[in-house]
C-alpha positions as CSV (number, residue, x, y, z in Angstrom):
1,X,-9.9,-24.4,-8.5
2,X,-9.2,-20.7,-8.7
3,X,-6.6,-19.9,-11.4
4,X,-3.6,-17.6,-11.4
5,X,-5.3,-15.3,-14.0
6,X,-8.2,-14.6,-11.6
7,X,-5.8,-13.9,-8.7
8,X,-3.8,-11.6,-10.9
9,X,-6.8,-9.5,-12.0
10,X,-7.9,-9.1,-8.4
11,X,-4.5,-7.8,-7.4
12,X,-4.6,-5.3,-10.2
13,X,-8.0,-4.1,-9.0
14,X,-6.7,-3.9,-5.4
15,X,-3.8,-1.7,-6.5
16,X,-6.3,0.7,-8.2
17,X,-8.7,0.8,-5.2
18,X,-5.9,1.5,-2.7
19,X,-4.4,4.3,-4.9
20,X,-7.8,6.0,-5.2
21,X,-8.4,5.8,-1.4
22,X,-4.9,7.2,-0.6
23,X,-5.3,10.1,-3.1
24,X,-8.7,11.0,-1.5
25,X,-7.2,11.0,2.0
26,X,-4.0,12.9,1.0
27,X,-5.9,15.6,-0.8
28,X,-3.3,16.8,-3.2
29,X,-0.9,13.9,-4.0
30,X,-1.5,12.0,-7.2
31,X,0.0,8.6,-8.2
32,X,1.9,8.3,-11.5
33,X,2.0,5.0,-13.3
34,X,5.2,3.4,-14.6
35,X,4.5,0.3,-16.7
36,X,7.5,-2.0,-17.0
37,X,8.4,-5.4,-18.5
38,X,10.7,-8.0,-17.1
39,X,13.1,-9.4,-19.7
40,X,12.6,-13.0,-18.4
41,X,8.8,-12.8,-18.6
42,X,6.0,-10.7,-17.3
43,X,6.1,-7.2,-15.8
44,X,4.0,-4.9,-13.7
45,X,2.9,-1.3,-12.9
46,X,4.6,0.8,-10.3
47,X,2.3,3.6,-9.0
48,X,4.3,6.2,-7.2
49,X,3.3,9.3,-5.2
50,X,5.7,12.1,-4.3
51,X,5.3,15.2,-2.1
52,X,1.6,15.0,-1.3
53,X,0.0,16.8,1.6
54,X,0.5,13.8,3.9
55,X,2.6,11.3,1.9
56,X,6.1,12.4,1.2
57,X,7.0,9.3,-0.9
58,X,5.1,6.1,-1.5
59,X,4.5,3.3,-3.9
60,X,1.7,0.8,-4.6
61,X,3.3,-1.8,-6.9
62,X,1.6,-4.5,-8.9
63,X,3.6,-7.3,-10.6
64,X,3.0,-10.5,-12.4
65,X,6.3,-12.2,-13.4
66,X,7.1,-15.7,-14.7
67,X,9.8,-17.8,-16.2
68,X,12.6,-20.1,-15.2
69,X,13.2,-20.2,-11.5
70,X,16.7,-19.0,-10.6
71,X,18.9,-21.6,-8.9
72,X,19.4,-19.3,-6.0
73,X,15.6,-19.2,-5.4
74,X,15.3,-23.0,-5.7
75,X,18.0,-23.5,-3.2
76,X,16.8,-20.9,-0.7
77,X,13.2,-22.2,-0.8
78,X,14.2,-25.9,-1.1
79,X,12.2,-26.3,-4.3
80,X,12.4,-28.8,-7.2
81,X,13.3,-27.3,-10.5
82,X,10.3,-25.9,-12.4
83,X,9.2,-22.6,-13.9
84,X,7.5,-20.1,-11.6
85,X,4.7,-17.5,-11.7
86,X,4.5,-14.8,-9.0
87,X,2.0,-12.0,-8.7
88,X,1.0,-9.5,-6.0
89,X,0.8,-6.0,-4.6
90,X,3.4,-4.4,-2.5
91,X,3.1,-1.0,-0.7
92,X,5.3,1.3,1.4
93,X,4.3,4.8,2.4
94,X,6.6,7.4,4.0
95,X,4.7,10.4,5.4
96,X,5.9,14.0,5.9
97,X,4.7,14.3,9.5
98,X,6.8,12.3,12.0
99,X,3.6,11.4,13.9
100,X,2.1,9.6,10.9
101,X,3.6,6.1,10.8
102,X,5.4,4.3,7.9
103,X,3.3,1.4,6.7
104,X,4.1,-1.6,4.6
105,X,1.8,-4.2,3.1
106,X,2.4,-7.1,0.7
107,X,-0.1,-9.7,-0.6
108,X,1.2,-12.2,-3.1
109,X,0.7,-15.5,-4.8
110,X,3.4,-17.9,-6.1
111,X,3.0,-21.1,-8.2
112,X,5.3,-23.4,-10.1
113,X,4.7,-25.5,-13.2
114,X,5.0,-28.7,-11.1
115,X,1.8,-27.8,-9.1
116,X,3.4,-26.2,-6.1
117,X,1.7,-23.0,-5.0
118,X,1.2,-20.8,-1.9
119,X,0.0,-17.4,-0.7
120,X,1.9,-14.9,1.4
121,X,1.7,-11.4,2.8
122,X,1.0,-9.2,5.7
123,X,0.8,-5.7,7.1
124,X,3.2,-4.0,9.5
125,X,3.4,-0.5,11.0
126,X,6.6,1.5,11.8
127,X,5.8,4.5,13.9
128,X,8.5,7.1,14.3
129,X,6.9,7.8,17.7
130,X,5.0,4.9,19.2
131,X,1.5,5.8,20.5
132,X,-0.3,3.1,22.5
133,X,-3.7,4.1,21.2
134,X,-2.6,3.9,17.6
135,X,-0.9,0.6,18.2
136,X,-4.1,-0.8,19.8
137,X,-6.2,0.4,16.9
138,X,-3.8,-1.2,14.4
139,X,-3.5,-4.6,16.0
140,X,-7.2,-4.7,16.9
141,X,-8.0,-4.1,13.2
142,X,-5.8,-6.9,12.1
143,X,-7.1,-9.2,14.7
144,X,-10.7,-8.6,13.5
145,X,-9.7,-9.6,10.0
146,X,-7.9,-12.7,11.1
147,X,-10.7,-13.8,13.5
148,X,-13.2,-13.8,10.6
149,X,-11.3,-16.8,9.2
150,X,-9.6,-18.5,12.1
151,X,-9.0,-17.3,15.7
152,X,-5.6,-19.0,15.6
153,X,-4.4,-16.7,12.8
154,X,-3.8,-13.5,14.7
155,X,-1.5,-14.8,17.5
156,X,0.4,-17.0,15.0
157,X,0.8,-14.4,12.4
158,X,1.6,-11.6,14.9
159,X,4.4,-13.8,16.3
160,X,5.6,-14.4,12.8
161,X,5.7,-10.6,12.1
162,X,7.5,-9.9,15.4
163,X,10.2,-12.5,14.4
164,X,10.4,-11.4,10.8
165,X,10.5,-7.6,11.1
166,X,13.4,-7.8,13.5
167,X,16.7,-5.9,12.9
168,X,19.0,-8.5,14.2
169,X,22.2,-6.4,14.2
170,X,20.3,-3.6,16.2
171,X,18.4,-6.1,18.4
172,X,15.2,-4.1,17.9
173,X,12.0,-4.6,16.0
174,X,11.4,-2.4,12.9
175,X,8.3,-1.0,14.4
176,X,5.2,-2.5,16.2
177,X,4.9,-5.4,13.9
178,X,1.5,-6.5,12.6
179,X,0.8,-9.8,10.9
180,X,3.0,-11.8,8.5
181,X,2.4,-15.2,6.8
182,X,4.1,-17.1,4.0
183,X,3.8,-20.3,2.0
184,X,0.2,-20.5,3.1
185,X,-1.7,-23.5,1.6
186,X,-5.0,-25.2,2.5
187,X,-5.2,-27.3,5.6
188,X,-7.9,-29.7,6.8
189,X,-11.2,-28.7,5.2
190,X,-9.8,-25.5,3.6
191,X,-9.7,-24.9,-0.2
192,X,-7.4,-22.7,-2.2
193,X,-10.3,-20.2,-2.5
194,X,-10.5,-20.1,1.3
195,X,-6.9,-19.0,1.6
196,X,-7.3,-16.5,-1.2
197,X,-10.4,-15.0,0.6
198,X,-8.2,-14.4,3.6
199,X,-5.5,-12.7,1.5
200,X,-8.2,-10.6,-0.1
201,X,-9.5,-9.5,3.3
202,X,-6.0,-8.5,4.4
203,X,-5.6,-6.5,1.2
204,X,-8.9,-4.7,1.7
205,X,-8.1,-3.8,5.3
206,X,-5.1,-1.7,4.2
207,X,-6.8,1.5,3.0
208,X,-9.2,1.9,6.0
209,X,-6.4,1.4,8.5
210,X,-3.9,3.8,7.0
211,X,-6.3,6.5,6.0
212,X,-7.3,6.5,9.7
213,X,-3.8,7.4,10.7
214,X,-3.5,9.9,7.9
215,X,-6.6,11.7,9.0
216,X,-5.9,11.4,12.8
217,X,-2.3,12.6,12.9
218,X,-1.6,14.6,9.7
219,X,-2.1,18.0,11.4
220,X,-0.2,17.3,14.6
221,X,2.6,20.0,15.1
222,X,6.2,18.9,14.9
223,X,9.6,20.6,14.9
224,X,13.2,20.0,13.7
225,X,14.0,17.6,16.5
226,X,11.0,15.4,15.5
227,X,12.2,15.4,11.9
228,X,15.8,14.5,12.9
229,X,14.4,11.5,14.8
230,X,12.2,10.6,11.9
231,X,15.2,10.4,9.6
232,X,17.0,8.2,12.1
233,X,14.1,5.8,12.3
234,X,13.9,5.8,8.5
235,X,17.6,4.8,8.5
236,X,16.6,1.7,10.5
237,X,13.9,1.0,7.9
238,X,16.5,1.1,5.2
239,X,18.8,-1.2,7.1
240,X,16.1,-3.9,7.4
241,X,15.0,-3.7,3.8
242,X,18.5,-3.9,2.4
243,X,20.0,-6.4,4.8
244,X,17.2,-8.7,5.9
245,X,14.1,-8.4,3.8
246,X,13.4,-11.6,1.7
247,X,11.1,-9.8,-0.7
248,X,13.9,-7.4,-1.7
249,X,16.2,-10.3,-2.2
250,X,13.6,-12.3,-4.2
251,X,13.0,-9.3,-6.5
252,X,16.7,-8.7,-7.2
253,X,17.4,-12.5,-7.6
254,X,14.7,-12.9,-10.2
255,X,15.8,-9.8,-12.2
256,X,12.9,-7.7,-11.1
257,X,12.8,-4.0,-11.8
258,X,15.3,-2.4,-9.4
259,X,13.4,1.0,-9.2
260,X,10.2,-0.8,-8.2
261,X,12.0,-3.1,-5.7
262,X,13.8,-0.2,-4.0
263,X,10.6,2.0,-4.0
264,X,10.4,1.0,-0.3
265,X,13.3,3.3,0.6
266,X,12.5,6.8,2.0
267,X,13.5,10.0,0.2
268,X,15.7,11.1,3.1
269,X,17.2,9.2,6.0
270,X,20.0,9.7,8.5
271,X,22.6,7.8,10.5
272,X,24.0,9.5,13.5
273,X,27.0,7.8,15.1
274,X,26.0,6.0,18.3
275,X,23.0,8.2,18.9
276,X,21.2,7.6,22.2
277,X,18.1,9.7,22.9
278,X,17.8,11.5,26.2
279,X,16.3,9.6,29.1
280,X,12.6,10.0,29.6
281,X,12.2,11.5,26.1
282,X,9.5,10.5,23.6
283,X,12.3,9.0,21.5
284,X,13.6,6.9,24.4
285,X,10.1,5.7,25.1
286,X,9.8,4.5,21.5
287,X,13.1,2.7,21.7
288,X,11.9,0.9,24.8
289,X,9.0,-0.5,22.9
290,X,10.9,-1.9,20.0
291,X,10.7,-5.4,21.3
292,X,9.0,-8.7,20.3
293,X,6.0,-10.2,21.9
294,X,4.3,-7.0,23.2
295,X,0.5,-7.4,23.6
296,X,-0.7,-4.2,22.0
297,X,-4.4,-5.0,22.4
């Protein structure tokens, strides 16, 4: 059976491959590496890019942490007391151009000393301005990955993403969703390696998908109105990550590195009181599509 050491090394390689692809697509931006240690056990490498040609701020983080599982985590996940090991790659990218979307990906593995283990992850897209053609490309790309393993994956994991990436206090989705899965273990004739192969395919899909959007939309013209709207949408992103995101909570509850956990936040965001975009505007059109269960394909 595949061991955590092999999974960990693969995640490290994925981090390096994605950073290389993003640097090539950006043209000028370069990642800097910040190696950190967790006092309770383990550590990671945060690779951060700032003020590139396309990416204003982004991070591609790798971590492998272990130790005694905090009581809060045991209770939240309904787990028996045992030590834990968690490893994975987490990515968030905030572009300069409002017509290039925000993207997030996380692929991860978790196991406990009592034999419990699972995989989790997913990719979701948060356009500042929703474009149907871009949405179709994004969801079709994810469906192709899922269908290689099980035709039931895409509809199930798309629904999971719609429900998860939902800003309850705003009654709107964070963006156009994607796929999300958690506590994935083998079923029927599957093996642990089968599940890991799926997680690997999701991770490998990230760079081709996002560099497509970088190349397609990077040179589209924009003005101050577009930037103001971008900052408002970034504000919604912040609200979700700080109020609802379980990954943020897990990282903070396990004494993870705060700078790396909050890497997902944009460099600038805005909150305008009770802002409502003009009727029939591109901004209003985007708001009208921030709903669950839309068939983007």
